NUDRENMI-782277 format. One line per 3 residues: their letters; for each residue x, y, z of N, C-alpha, C. Coordinates in Angstrom, 3 decimals, padded with zeros to 6 digits. Atoms other than C-alpha are relative to their C-alpha. Layout:
<doses>
a	X:Y:Z:X:Y:Z:X:Y:Z | ...
</doses>
This chain:
<doses>
mpr	000.690:001.273:-000.207:023.431:011.615:-003.020:000.768:-001.131:-000.675 | -000.677:001.130:000.651:024.960:008.183:-003.714:-000.692:-000.380:-001.308 | 000.541:000.504:001.264:024.509:006.748:-007.181:000.252:-001.491:-000.100
vsl	-000.153:001.432:000.224:024.039:003.144:-008.248:-000.004:-000.247:-001.501 | -000.101:000.334:001.416:024.627:001.406:-011.539:-001.284:-000.645:-000.495 | 001.018:000.745:000.719:021.850:000.478:-013.892:000.652:-001.245:-000.591
gdg	-000.573:001.215:000.554:022.285:-002.905:-015.471:000.842:000.224:-001.237 | -000.771:-000.274:001.218:023.720:-001.247:-018.589:001.259:000.809:000.285 | -001.204:-000.748:-000.355:026.466:000.584:-016.682:-000.230:001.466:000.249
nml	000.321:-001.385:-000.326:024.814:003.997:-016.607:-000.382:000.105:001.476 | 000.214:-000.209:-001.431:024.363:005.509:-013.154:-001.274:000.813:000.243 | 001.127:-000.840:-000.402:021.360:006.944:-011.345:000.014:000.166:001.512
pav	000.030:-000.227:-001.443:020.812:008.468:-007.881:-000.789:-001.086:000.717 | 000.516:001.164:-000.719:019.939:005.895:-005.231:-001.426:000.168:000.519 | 001.391:-000.266:-000.371:016.610:007.547:-004.303:-000.549:001.010:-000.994
glg	000.610:-000.929:000.941:014.215:009.276:-006.689:-001.300:000.569:000.532 | 001.291:-000.593:-000.337:011.132:011.465:-006.486:-001.048:-000.547:-000.954 | 001.098:000.480:000.824:008.028:009.664:-007.734:-001.015:001.105:-000.233
lyy	000.909:-001.097:000.351:005.617:011.973:-009.549:-001.380:-000.475:-000.441 | 001.356:000.486:000.235:002.579:009.734:-009.999:-000.937:000.686:000.984 | 000.992:-000.718:-000.807:-000.544:011.500:-008.668:000.412:001.425:000.334
tpp	-000.369:-001.397:-000.215:001.345:014.811:-008.673:-000.722:000.841:-001.043 | 000.802:-000.742:000.968:-001.092:017.268:-010.288:000.875:000.812:-000.953 | -000.773:-000.800:000.948:000.240:018.843:-013.491:-000.206:001.485:000.240
gav	000.092:-001.442:-000.162:000.898:022.557:-013.598:000.849:000.501:001.146 | -000.786:-000.679:-001.033:002.022:024.718:-010.714:000.425:-000.942:001.121 | -000.339:000.908:-001.103:001.926:021.916:-008.119:001.209:-000.847:-000.362
aqe	-001.125:000.836:000.421:004.230:019.623:-010.084:001.278:000.819:-000.121 | -001.195:-000.833:000.155:006.610:022.456:-010.942:000.601:000.363:001.352 | -000.501:-000.412:-001.309:006.871:023.591:-007.327:000.626:-001.176:000.748
ivr	-000.550:001.167:-000.690:007.428:020.077:-005.953:001.346:-000.389:-000.595 | -001.281:000.343:000.632:010.174:019.372:-008.501:001.056:001.038:000.350 | -000.968:-001.045:-000.379:011.838:022.732:-007.820:000.483:-000.197:001.435
eal	-000.354:000.189:-001.403:011.734:022.065:-004.080:000.863:-001.248:000.178 | -000.790:001.231:-000.101:013.040:018.518:-004.497:001.429:000.228:-000.470 | -001.348:-000.281:000.500:015.975:019.729:-006.566:000.765:000.876:000.992
rlg	-000.649:-000.851:-001.004:016.706:022.402:-003.967:000.462:-000.824:001.200 | -000.312:000.840:-001.160:016.725:019.700:-001.284:001.047:-001.067:-000.287 | -001.055:000.950:000.321:019.230:017.580:-003.152:-000.408:-001.181:-000.845
yrh	000.407:001.059:000.921:017.135:015.196:-005.225:000.630:000.247:-001.367 | -000.515:-000.091:001.363:018.690:014.455:-008.593:-000.579:-001.103:-000.883 | 000.625:001.115:000.716:016.372:011.673:-009.761:-001.505:000.240:000.012
ldt	001.415:-000.325:000.144:012.861:012.446:-011.066:-000.670:-001.059:-000.862 | 000.696:001.074:000.707:010.372:009.783:-012.171:-001.370:000.481:-000.452 | 001.252:-000.473:000.569:007.591:010.911:-014.504:-000.460:-000.987:-001.077
agf	000.522:000.853:001.070:005.579:009.447:-017.405:-000.988:000.800:-000.823 | 001.022:-000.630:000.812:003.390:010.465:-020.289:-001.375:-000.118:000.641 | 001.279:000.256:-000.654:000.471:008.955:-018.368:-000.252:000.957:001.161
yen	000.161:-000.892:-001.154:001.114:011.328:-015.430:-000.384:001.421:-000.409 | 000.337:-001.318:000.546:000.625:014.412:-017.643:000.765:001.138:000.669 | -000.790:-001.078:-000.610:003.362:016.328:-015.829:001.428:000.062:-000.540
ead	-001.345:-000.041:000.577:006.382:015.803:-018.102:000.440:001.431:-000.290 | -000.372:-001.377:000.342:006.301:019.417:-019.307:000.374:000.786:001.252 | -000.297:-000.695:-001.255:006.292:020.639:-015.708:001.348:-000.430:000.557
vgr	-001.311:000.489:-000.424:009.261:018.433:-014.840:001.093:000.681:-000.810 | -001.008:-000.620:000.851:011.195:019.750:-017.823:000.200:001.469:000.309 | -000.111:-001.432:-000.302:010.409:023.364:-016.993:000.724:000.227:001.317
avr	-000.644:-000.170:-001.304:011.417:022.987:-013.338:001.485:-000.321:-000.068 | -001.420:000.349:000.161:014.683:021.306:-014.337:000.747:001.141:-000.680 | -000.667:-001.096:000.719:015.516:024.088:-016.807:000.160:001.224:000.887
esg	-000.031:-001.206:-000.831:014.708:026.809:-014.281:000.824:-000.175:001.269 | -000.722:000.262:-001.249:016.687:025.154:-011.479:001.413:000.557:000.004 | -001.394:-000.427:000.081:020.077:026.304:-012.747:000.987:-001.124:000.221
ipr	-000.874:001.160:-000.198:021.449:022.815:-012.063:000.346:-000.575:-001.367 | -000.354:000.571:001.304:023.417:021.380:-014.988:-000.833:-001.240:-000.303 | 000.883:001.110:000.382:021.191:018.959:-016.878:000.644:-001.354:000.234
eqi	-000.651:001.303:-000.126:023.789:016.190:-016.748:000.048:-000.500:001.441 | 000.013:000.425:-001.405:023.532:016.138:-012.950:-001.353:-000.556:000.437 | 001.363:000.407:-000.353:019.816:015.292:-013.024:-000.415:-001.190:-000.856
hit	000.499:001.185:000.702:018.397:011.877:-013.933:-001.518:000.099:-000.116 | 001.438:-000.010:000.250:014.931:011.883:-015.526:-000.404:-001.345:-000.589 | 000.615:001.208:000.546:012.934:008.698:-016.044:-001.382:000.352:-000.521
skv	001.371:-000.116:000.481:009.828:008.660:-018.222:-000.420:-001.332:-000.620 | 000.559:001.279:000.430:007.574:005.975:-019.636:-000.985:000.216:-001.138 | 001.011:-000.002:001.060:005.492:005.199:-022.707:-001.107:-000.966:000.410
wpe	001.170:000.760:-000.463:001.989:003.892:-022.030:-000.690:-000.663:-001.190 | 000.699:000.674:001.096:000.816:001.267:-024.553:-001.493:-000.125:000.295 | 001.441:000.214:-000.118:-002.928:001.210:-025.135:-000.347:-001.399:-000.506
aeg	000.404:001.356:000.374:-004.868:-002.021:-025.672:-000.720:-000.043:-001.340 | 000.716:-000.033:001.271:-006.246:-000.928:-029.038:000.665:001.008:-000.933 | -000.466:-000.987:000.959:-005.656:001.187:-032.135:001.419:-000.243:-000.478
rwv	-001.360:000.100:000.547:-002.127:001.929:-033.326:000.903:-000.875:000.839 | -000.862:000.802:-000.868:-000.624:000.204:-030.315:-000.075:-001.476:-000.347 | 000.142:001.384:000.445:-001.934:-003.067:-031.731:000.370:-000.119:-001.470
edg	-000.184:000.071:001.444:-001.752:-002.251:-035.440:001.422:000.333:-000.435 | -001.364:-000.401:000.358:001.696:-000.580:-035.567:000.718:000.446:001.264 | -000.573:-000.313:-001.299:003.256:-000.782:-032.127:001.365:000.643:-000.070
faa	-001.349:-000.553:000.131:006.775:000.030:-033.312:-000.072:001.513:-000.184 | 000.132:-001.435:000.257:005.749:003.413:-034.721:-000.656:000.713:001.179 | 000.683:-000.624:-001.137:003.456:004.086:-031.755:000.970:000.290:001.135
vld	-000.995:-000.224:-001.053:006.336:003.672:-029.302:000.913:001.159:-000.363 | -000.899:-001.083:000.406:008.649:005.926:-031.298:-000.703:001.353:000.062 | 000.755:-001.253:-000.092:005.927:008.566:-031.566:-000.158:000.441:001.454
avn	000.167:-000.331:-001.419:005.341:008.379:-027.806:001.297:000.517:000.603 | -001.291:-000.471:-000.502:009.052:008.762:-027.067:000.273:001.412:-000.509 | -000.213:-001.341:000.549:009.279:011.758:-029.401:-000.906:001.028:000.676
asv	000.906:-000.911:-000.704:006.226:013.317:-027.724:000.511:000.292:001.406 | -000.565:-000.187:-001.334:007.874:012.793:-024.347:001.192:000.945:-000.038 | -001.158:-000.891:000.154:011.097:014.440:-025.513:-000.477:001.439:-000.201
aal	000.520:-001.345:000.246:009.065:017.397:-026.788:-000.578:000.611:001.277 | 000.600:-000.512:-001.234:007.163:017.727:-023.505:001.065:000.359:001.029 | -001.063:-000.244:-000.973:010.277:017.458:-021.345:000.939:001.122:-000.435
gtr	-000.996:-000.935:000.507:012.342:019.695:-023.598:001.396:-000.573:000.040 | -001.279:000.713:-000.060:015.125:017.125:-023.292:-000.312:-001.483:-000.115 | 000.232:001.441:-000.044:015.562:013.402:-023.713:000.007:-000.440:001.467
adl	-000.089:000.582:-001.339:014.969:011.306:-020.616:001.251:-000.863:000.074 | -001.164:000.860:-000.189:017.866:009.409:-019.148:-000.396:-001.466:-000.032 | 000.496:001.373:000.005:015.713:006.282:-018.878:-001.436:000.008:-000.494
yli	001.366:000.182:000.485:012.640:005.341:-020.913:-000.430:-001.427:000.265 | 000.546:001.305:-000.346:010.405:002.462:-019.878:-001.292:-000.267:-000.763 | 001.344:000.419:000.374:007.495:000.509:-021.299:-000.790:-000.083:001.301
hwp	000.654:-000.226:-001.291:004.944:001.377:-018.613:-000.680:-001.241:000.579 | 000.665:001.202:-000.526:003.042:-001.909:-018.376:-000.098:-001.039:-001.104 | -000.131:001.088:000.977:002.895:-005.320:-020.090:-001.297:-000.363:-000.706
vnp	001.214:000.270:000.757:-000.265:-004.967:-022.151:000.374:-000.594:-001.362 | -000.164:000.479:001.378:-000.712:-006.630:-025.579:001.141:-001.011:-000.157 | -001.074:001.006:000.061:001.294:-009.895:-025.380:000.646:-000.139:-001.368
dqr	-000.544:000.212:001.345:001.681:-010.135:-029.152:000.870:001.160:-000.471 | -000.758:-001.175:000.425:003.229:-006.662:-029.377:001.195:000.310:000.909 | -001.039:-000.378:-000.969:005.667:-006.719:-026.449:001.382:000.053:-000.625
iey	-001.325:000.000:000.630:008.705:-007.657:-028.507:000.129:001.208:-000.923 | -000.005:-001.164:000.896:007.764:-004.980:-031.051:000.243:001.289:000.789 | -000.203:-001.184:-000.829:007.561:-002.369:-028.288:001.452:000.094:000.462
wla	-001.377:-000.010:-000.493:010.938:-003.398:-026.926:000.981:000.351:-001.117 | -000.875:-000.330:001.128:012.576:-003.270:-030.354:-000.086:001.486:-000.332 | 000.153:-001.435:000.252:011.148:000.233:-030.775:000.765:000.818:001.036
lee	-000.801:-000.703:-001.006:012.707:001.316:-027.474:001.485:-000.110:-000.320 | -001.400:000.146:000.401:016.023:-000.101:-028.653:000.334:000.952:-001.143 | -000.217:-000.940:001.098:015.630:001.967:-031.821:000.059:001.438:000.527
aqr	-000.044:-001.337:-000.603:014.868:005.075:-029.753:001.348:000.247:000.657 | -001.321:-000.130:-000.620:018.056:004.446:-027.823:001.071:000.188:-001.067 | -000.989:-000.111:001.077:020.029:003.974:-031.043:-000.035:001.393:-000.621
lgl	000.162:-001.330:000.588:018.639:007.296:-032.334:000.405:001.121:000.958 | -000.400:-001.012:-000.972:019.820:009.081:-029.189:-001.149:000.623:000.756 | 001.158:-000.531:-000.708:016.306:009.648:-027.836:-000.077:-000.501:001.433
ars	-000.008:000.579:-001.346:017.014:007.539:-024.749:001.411:-000.449:000.325 | -001.329:000.439:-000.414:020.200:006.953:-022.803:-000.037:-001.446:000.476 | 000.213:001.364:-000.470:018.940:003.808:-021.070:-001.464:-000.355:-000.222
igv	001.375:000.447:000.208:015.798:001.714:-021.562:-000.303:-001.153:000.947 | 000.400:001.073:-000.895:013.810:-000.699:-019.441:-001.504:-000.189:-000.040 | 001.425:000.306:-000.049:010.353:-001.862:-018.416:-000.540:000.294:001.395
snf	000.670:-000.254:-001.270:007.821:-001.260:-015.664:-001.186:-000.947:000.129 | 001.122:000.893:-000.295:005.334:-003.660:-014.062:000.056:-001.322:-000.755 | -000.168:001.267:000.707:006.738:-006.661:-015.956:000.311:-001.108:000.997
gva	-000.324:001.184:-000.770:006.730:-010.105:-014.369:001.092:-000.805:-000.682 | -001.070:000.832:000.552:009.263:-012.863:-014.998:-000.360:-000.492:-001.394 | 000.395:000.504:001.319:007.279:-014.325:-017.911:000.101:001.094:-001.058
hlq	-000.105:-001.118:000.947:007.137:-010.889:-019.548:001.463:000.286:-000.330 | -001.426:-000.256:000.219:010.870:-010.343:-019.085:000.615:-001.079:-000.874 | -000.547:001.105:000.790:011.637:-013.772:-020.543:-000.418:000.089:-001.459
qli	000.518:-000.097:001.362:009.575:-012.920:-023.618:000.853:000.909:-000.881 | -000.761:-000.967:000.775:011.881:-010.088:-024.669:001.293:-000.612:-000.509 | -001.183:000.569:000.646:014.772:-010.844:-026.988:001.243:000.263:000.834
dsp	-001.110:-000.376:-000.878:017.339:-008.963:-024.915:-000.607:000.518:001.294 | 000.589:-000.406:-001.276:016.489:-008.660:-021.231:000.278:001.474:000.273 | -000.257:-001.372:-000.445:016.017:-005.080:-020.055:001.006:-000.010:001.137
rts	-000.967:-000.094:-001.094:018.694:-003.903:-017.661:-000.596:000.708:001.211 | 000.679:-000.700:-001.084:016.185:-002.012:-015.510:-001.465:-000.399:000.005 | 001.407:000.368:-000.121:012.768:-003.056:-014.197:-000.595:000.701:001.215
vve	000.673:-000.752:-001.058:010.317:-001.034:-012.104:-001.259:-000.755:000.420 | 001.193:000.669:-000.521:007.725:-002.715:-009.868:-000.354:000.596:001.362 | 000.359:-000.387:-001.362:005.776:-001.962:-006.709:000.688:-000.948:000.972
lhp	-000.754:000.801:-000.968:007.974:-003.144:-003.839:000.045:000.718:001.341 | -000.155:-000.474:-001.376:007.847:-002.674:-000.073:-000.124:-001.228:000.894 | 000.042:001.198:-000.842:007.943:-004.998:002.962:-001.340:-000.728:-000.011
flr	001.324:000.609:-000.015:004.202:-005.625:002.646:-000.391:-000.565:-001.364 | 000.200:000.583:001.327:004.491:-006.621:-001.029:001.362:-000.385:-000.566 | -001.257:000.504:000.536:007.491:-008.755:-001.926:-000.253:-000.644:-001.356
kde	000.070:000.634:001.323:008.190:-010.059:-005.425:001.201:-000.933:-000.125 | -001.175:000.865:-000.116:010.551:-012.935:-004.638:000.471:-000.545:-001.341 | -000.386:000.583:001.286:010.465:-014.524:-008.095:000.636:001.055:-000.898
iea	-000.549:-001.083:000.817:011.050:-011.214:-009.860:001.353:000.437:000.545 | -001.260:-000.425:-000.610:013.760:-010.218:-007.390:001.120:-000.981:-000.325 | -001.023:001.010:000.281:015.627:-013.505:-007.877:000.386:000.007:-001.470
fca	-000.265:-000.021:001.441:015.295:-013.362:-011.666:000.883:001.193:-000.360 | -000.761:-001.211:000.331:016.588:-009.789:-011.835:001.400:-000.035:000.605 | -001.315:000.078:-000.640:019.418:-010.402:-009.365:000.933:-000.908:-000.784
arg	-000.831:000.954:000.737:020.659:-013.365:-011.407:000.467:000.561:-001.330 | -000.316:-000.546:001.321:020.748:-011.246:-014.569:000.516:001.431:000.054 | -000.538:-001.347:-000.119:022.080:-007.974:-013.227:-000.980:001.086:-000.388
irl	001.035:-000.982:000.324:018.775:-006.167:-013.750:-000.288:000.835:001.246 | 000.231:-000.887:-001.144:018.409:-003.148:-011.449:-001.500:000.164:000.245 | 001.397:-000.187:-000.367:015.070:-003.044:-009.617:-000.215:001.391:000.586
iay	000.431:-001.290:-000.525:013.421:000.323:-009.031:-001.363:-000.226:000.652 | 001.196:000.290:-000.797:010.693:000.307:-006.362:-000.931:001.203:000.053 | 000.982:-001.066:-000.184:007.603:002.447:-006.768:-000.928:-000.350:001.171
spl	000.817:000.117:-001.221:005.198:003.001:-003.851:000.768:-000.652:001.145 | -000.785:000.640:-001.064:008.001:002.120:-001.390:-000.556:000.262:001.396 | 000.604:-000.309:-001.298:005.950:003.673:001.424:-001.338:-000.706:000.195
ara	001.302:000.681:-000.063:002.910:001.457:000.698:-001.132:000.994:000.248 | 000.988:-001.080:-000.125:000.970:004.733:000.524:-000.368:000.270:001.460 | 000.146:-000.289:-001.439:001.431:005.100:004.287:-001.091:-000.836:000.668
lrl	001.080:000.822:-000.546:-001.086:002.305:004.913:000.423:-000.846:001.197 | -000.471:000.864:-001.077:001.128:000.428:007.395:001.055:000.682:000.882 | -001.036:-000.693:-000.760:003.209:003.109:009.099:-000.102:-000.240:001.503
dhp	000.143:000.289:-001.428:001.828:002.063:012.477:000.330:-001.451:000.337 | -000.340:001.399:-000.277:003.102:-001.511:012.144:001.067:-000.062:001.093 | -000.964:000.072:-001.104:005.004:-002.551:015.314:001.451:-000.158:-000.436
sle	-001.390:000.174:000.449:008.107:-003.635:013.362:000.585:001.311:-000.495 | -000.463:-001.313:000.450:008.340:-000.196:011.746:000.214:000.930:001.189 | -000.125:-000.873:-001.168:007.736:001.584:015.026:001.236:-000.348:000.823
aaa	-001.162:000.419:-000.784:010.416:-000.481:016.774:001.297:000.433:-000.659 | -001.220:-000.397:000.707:013.040:000.141:014.095:000.167:001.512:000.024 | -000.077:-001.461:-000.018:012.186:003.845:013.964:000.455:000.503:001.360
arh	-000.380:-000.429:-001.352:012.503:004.166:017.739:001.478:-000.256:000.263 | -001.411:000.323:-000.237:015.898:002.440:017.791:000.930:000.963:-000.714 | -000.870:-000.876:000.789:017.256:004.780:015.130:-000.358:001.473:000.163
gvs	000.336:-001.392:-000.260:015.593:007.940:016.390:-000.637:000.698:-001.176 | 000.710:-000.609:001.126:013.515:008.489:013.259:-001.486:-000.266:000.176 | 001.451:000.108:-000.126:009.765:008.878:012.867:-000.566:-000.869:-001.105
taq	000.645:000.787:001.051:007.617:006.338:011.061:-000.797:000.904:-000.929 | 000.710:-000.916:000.884:005.678:009.343:009.744:000.895:000.443:-001.147 | -000.931:-000.361:001.064:008.809:010.177:007.757:000.215:-001.161:-000.963
alv	-000.130:001.196:000.828:008.750:006.626:006.375:001.451:-000.314:-000.330 | -001.416:000.234:000.297:012.535:006.604:006.556:000.366:-001.471:000.083 | -000.326:001.420:-000.136:012.605:002.979:007.685:-000.349:-000.746:-001.284
lvr	000.403:000.669:001.239:010.708:001.876:004.565:000.931:000.348:-001.154 | -000.912:-000.397:001.076:012.911:003.888:002.222:001.364:-000.641:000.211 | -001.303:000.604:-000.295:016.036:002.634:003.980:-000.008:-001.495:-000.290
wsv	000.134:001.426:000.315:014.793:-000.964:003.667:000.236:-000.237:-001.492 | -000.199:000.126:001.449:014.619:-000.497:-000.122:001.458:000.205:-000.379 | -001.392:-000.308:000.332:018.070:001.067:-000.287:000.909:-001.163:000.370
qhg	-000.881:001.087:-000.436:019.652:-001.761:001.712:-000.208:-001.278:-000.794 | 000.222:001.148:000.878:018.068:-004.339:-000.579:000.596:000.221:-001.391 | -000.547:-000.300:001.313:019.698:-002.614:-003.537:-001.023:000.500:-000.991
yvp	001.009:-000.601:000.863:016.428:-001.274:-004.931:000.224:001.517:-000.033 | -000.006:-001.463:000.069:016.064:002.346:-006.025:-001.423:000.468:000.298 | 001.367:-000.373:-000.360:012.987:003.640:-004.149:-000.405:001.349:-000.574
lpk	000.565:-001.227:000.561:010.715:006.348:-005.550:-001.115:000.518:000.909 | 001.048:-000.557:-000.861:008.875:007.887:-002.578:-000.608:001.237:-000.644 | 000.665:-001.162:000.592:006.321:010.508:-003.553:-000.816:000.734:001.046
svr	000.824:-000.841:-000.857:004.589:013.390:-001.835:-000.152:001.347:-000.687 | 000.162:-001.373:000.490:003.186:016.802:-002.720:000.204:000.991:001.141 | -000.299:-000.868:-001.147:004.181:018.176:000.708:001.507:000.133:000.126
ser	-001.441:-000.219:000.054:007.617:019.763:000.752:000.714:-000.576:001.211 | -000.673:000.541:-001.183:008.373:018.679:004.338:000.186:-001.507:-000.113 | -000.141:001.443:000.195:007.730:015.040:003.422:001.015:-000.303:-001.096
vaq	-001.008:000.175:001.052:009.775:015.373:000.242:001.388:000.080:000.607 | -001.300:-000.145:-000.659:012.670:016.546:002.411:000.313:-001.203:000.872 | -000.224:001.118:-000.917:012.239:013.757:004.953:000.301:-001.302:-000.731
nvd	-000.087:001.301:000.663:011.944:010.921:002.449:001.368:-000.307:-000.594 | -001.315:000.236:000.598:015.450:011.383:001.066:001.103:-000.073:001.046 | -001.001:-000.079:-001.070:017.216:011.639:004.424:000.232:-001.380:000.616
vfg	-000.087:001.402:-000.429:018.037:007.919:004.657:001.425:-000.536:000.051 | -001.372:000.494:000.098:021.819:007.744:004.449:000.805:000.209:001.281 | -000.694:-000.217:-001.265:022.629:008.591:008.067:-000.180:-001.120:001.001
fel	000.169:001.143:-000.899:021.592:005.260:009.578:-000.107:-001.275:-000.833 | 000.070:001.295:000.684:021.549:001.552:008.722:-000.809:-000.972:000.843 | 000.787:001.010:-000.692:019.045:-001.134:009.619:000.854:-001.237:000.244
saq	-000.760:001.205:-000.326:020.499:-004.177:011.353:-000.544:-001.194:-000.775 | 000.453:001.223:000.663:020.265:-007.687:009.910:-001.308:-000.488:000.611 | 001.224:000.435:-000.673:017.612:-008.473:012.502:-001.192:000.878:-000.400
ema	001.077:-000.900:000.416:015.585:-005.393:011.575:-000.417:-000.271:-001.438 | 000.322:000.323:001.390:015.813:-006.216:007.877:-000.807:-001.291:-000.073 | 000.716:001.278:000.015:014.688:-009.790:008.557:-001.434:000.169:000.491
ald	001.350:-000.235:-000.520:011.725:-008.568:010.599:-000.880:000.675:-001.048 | 000.762:-000.675:001.053:010.654:-006.269:007.764:-000.239:-000.922:-001.188 | 000.153:000.938:001.112:011.250:-008.955:005.145:-001.165:-000.960:000.225
ald	001.027:000.991:-000.332:008.716:-011.156:006.956:-001.418:000.573:-000.020 | 001.304:-000.662:-000.102:005.827:-008.675:006.609:-000.872:-000.143:-001.240 | 000.741:000.081:001.265:004.672:-009.610:003.096:-001.437:-000.463:000.231
erl	001.416:000.371:-000.070:000.869:-009.660:002.867:-000.687:000.226:-001.344 | 000.527:-000.242:001.353:000.450:-009.090:-000.891:-000.851:001.268:-000.027 | 000.717:-001.269:-000.083:-000.604:-005.496:-000.257:000.301:000.845:-001.234
fte	-000.130:-000.841:001.183:-001.072:-003.841:-003.643:-000.638:001.349:000.291 | 000.506:-001.324:-000.369:-001.497:-000.092:-003.241:-000.296:000.888:-001.203 | 000.240:-000.797:001.201:-001.793:001.113:-006.844:-001.005:-000.722:-000.904
wee	000.856:000.630:001.013:-003.873:000.305:-009.928:-001.453:-000.116:000.473 | 001.375:000.031:-000.487:-007.177:001.179:-008.250:-001.018:-000.128:-001.134 | 000.958:000.012:001.098:-008.903:001.751:-011.596:-000.183:-001.389:-000.585
wgq	000.055:001.364:000.526:-008.167:-001.862:-012.481:-000.243:-001.010:001.124 | 000.321:000.905:-001.085:-009.293:-003.327:-009.168:001.208:-000.521:000.743 | -001.225:000.375:-000.715:-005.844:-003.364:-007.544:000.680:-001.212:-000.639
ldp	-000.606:001.155:000.664:-004.622:-005.821:-010.163:001.510:-000.007:000.177 | -001.456:000.142:000.003:-001.089:-007.157:-010.191:000.443:-000.060:-001.452 | -000.363:000.013:001.424:000.218:-006.129:-013.631:001.106:-000.989:-000.320
tal	-001.079:000.957:000.277:003.233:-008.424:-013.244:-000.542:-001.399:-000.248 | 000.606:001.319:000.199:000.803:-011.381:-013.387:-000.886:-000.057:-001.240 | 000.804:000.016:001.223:-000.916:-010.386:-016.643:000.513:-001.074:-000.962
p	-000.445:001.014:000.978:-000.834:-012.995:-019.457:001.100:000.535:-000.895
</doses>
């Protein structure tokens, strides 16, 4: 699989397997094993997902050299307790817990969301310390808007947000492009809510691919320079979602997809479909 550069010069595979909503235990282990067998080398997990240990076990049992596999994980700041009182130590403890669960350091650690405005710089400094200690190869943020990114002393070189044709983040995209920050796109399939859109069907028909495979959406992300993280617990869909390097969308097709933005947020149901990038 092709690799792209993170903003710090480290490399990661151009498409990853998202593991949000992947049940911990046997299901997560089997999906990761199958993904690795199919050629995936980029796995996206988090402490919040409760499947880090399963990811680590599947990686160890795969027989694939660890250095060939990129693992991303995330620390989830809470809005109370130690995360407010001693955020620096809380982040380091969370990173160490993640390393223990995975059985290895992650290649990329992220702050999962921009809670606690007064502690954000403290959290970022703690991630920098984790990197200095060798607990993280690269560091970045997730669900941060432009104002959040500007608040940090040294801009992260990697930022993860929900991105697909039905949810564009023009301001964030422009800010990151100007600063060499690599954007990683979660929910690139918009949770299959718009696979019957005429623009998707037309592009899929021209390229001989099925919208059910969501290849057009994943390819759209790749051509924009994002790193998409499609997710599924069905092995046939896992196989299909990575098969995006045998065709290219035309400029006209990209423009048609670019015009579909409808502010369709597909995650964060527990918080009323909020846009975390717009938090204070």
